[in-house]
C-alpha positions in Angstrom: -17.5 -3.0 2.4 -15.1 -3.0 6.0 -11.6 -2.3 6.4 -11.7 -5.2 9.4 -8.8 -6.4 11.9 -7.5 -9.9 11.0 -5.0 -11.8 13.1 -2.2 -12.6 11.4 -1.4 -15.3 13.8 -3.1 -17.9 16.1 -2.5 -15.6 19.2 -3.8 -12.7 17.2 -7.0 -14.0 16.3 -7.5 -15.8 20.0 -6.9 -11.8 21.4 -9.4 -10.4 18.8 -11.8 -13.0 19.8 -11.5 -12.3 22.9 -11.8 -8.8 22.9 -8.7 -7.8 24.2 -7.5 -5.5 21.6 -9.0 -1.5 21.1 -10.3 -2.1 17.8 -12.4 0.8 17.2 -8.8 2.5 17.9 -6.8 0.3 15.5 -10.2 1.2 12.9 -9.7 4.5 13.3 -5.8 4.5 12.4 -6.0 1.9 9.6 -7.8 3.7 7.4 -5.8 6.2 7.6 -2.2 4.8 7.1 -3.7 2.6 4.2 -4.8 6.1 2.7 -1.0 7.3 3.3 0.3 4.2 1.9 -1.7 4.2 -1.5 -1.1 8.4 -1.7 2.3 7.7 -1.5 2.8 5.2 -4.0 1.2 7.3 -6.6 2.7 10.6 -5.5 6.5 8.5 -6.0 5.4 6.6 -8.9 5.8 3.5 -7.2 2.7 2.4 -8.9 2.8 3.5 -12.4 6.4 1.8 -12.3 5.3 -1.4 -11.2 2.3 -1.7 -13.7 4.5 -1.9 -16.5 6.3 -5.0 -15.1 7.4 -7.0 -11.8 10.8 -5.4 -10.2 12.5 -5.1 -6.9 12.9 -2.3 -4.6 15.7 -1.8 -5.1 15.0 -1.5 -9.0 12.1 0.2 -8.2 14.0 3.0 -6.3 16.7 2.9 -9.0 14.1 3.8 -11.5 12.3 6.3 -10.0 15.3 7.7 -8.2 14.2 7.3 -4.8 16.0 6.1 -1.8 16.3 2.3 -1.4 15.0 2.1 2.3 12.2 4.0 2.4 10.7 2.4 -0.7 11.3 -1.0 0.5 9.2 -0.1 3.3 6.9 1.2 1.4 6.8 -1.5 -1.0 6.3 -4.0 2.4 3.6 -1.8 3.1 1.8 -2.1 0.3 2.6 -6.2 0.1 1.2 -6.1 3.5 -2.3 -4.4 2.1 -2.3 -7.0 -0.7 -1.9 -3.8 -3.1 1.2 -5.9 -4.4 2.5 -9.3 -4.7 5.6 -10.7 -4.0 7.1 -13.3 -5.8 9.0 -16.2 -4.8 11.9 -14.7 -6.3 11.5 -11.7 -4.5 10.4 -9.5 -7.4 7.0 -7.3 -6.9 3.9 -6.9 -9.1 1.1 -5.5 -8.4 -1.9 -7.7 -7.4 -4.3 -8.8 -10.0 -7.6 -8.1 -8.3 -5.8 -4.4 -7.6 -4.6 -4.1 -11.3 -7.3 -2.6 -12.9 -7.7 0.0 -10.6 -3.7 1.1 -9.8 -2.7 1.4 -12.8 -2.8 4.5 -14.5 -2.6 3.1 -18.1 -6.3 1.8 -16.8 -9.4 3.3 -18.3 -11.1 2.7 -15.0 -7.8 3.7 -13.0 -8.0 5.6 -9.5 -5.0 6.8 -9.4 -5.8 10.6 -9.6 -8.3 10.2 -6.9 -6.3 8.3 -4.8 -3.7 11.1 -5.6 -6.6 13.8 -4.4 -7.4 12.2 -1.1 -4.0 13.3 0.1 -5.0 16.5 1.6 -8.0 15.3 3.3 -6.4 11.9 4.7 -3.3 13.2 5.8 -3.3 16.7 6.4 -1.0 17.6 3.5 1.7 15.8 4.7 3.7 14.4 2.0 5.8 11.2 1.5 9.5 11.5 -0.1 11.8 9.0 -1.0 
């Protein structure tokens, strides 16, 4: 398993192929960023909320008593990492591939482990909505 950079459009893919992107720097930062996003999503209850039913970002924020804008941004990050999927109607749900791991009710869920990663990956920093 490996985190990898993939271009989001033809220009980015060409830049990666031409070695114009400092991939080691981006890869070093990317792992920390994804970890922070997952930790924030677990700690705020966003993943647990999406495990119950699809919802809009505004509905997730309201249900959890979180500020709408940071919640939407967190959900956008989860969509970009593939952990959450956005339907055509704008509703969000846990991606099927990740549901078994991120649903707190799953027998093989890793939410508690992800929560424990906060102090090692983000230096103890926390996100609040």
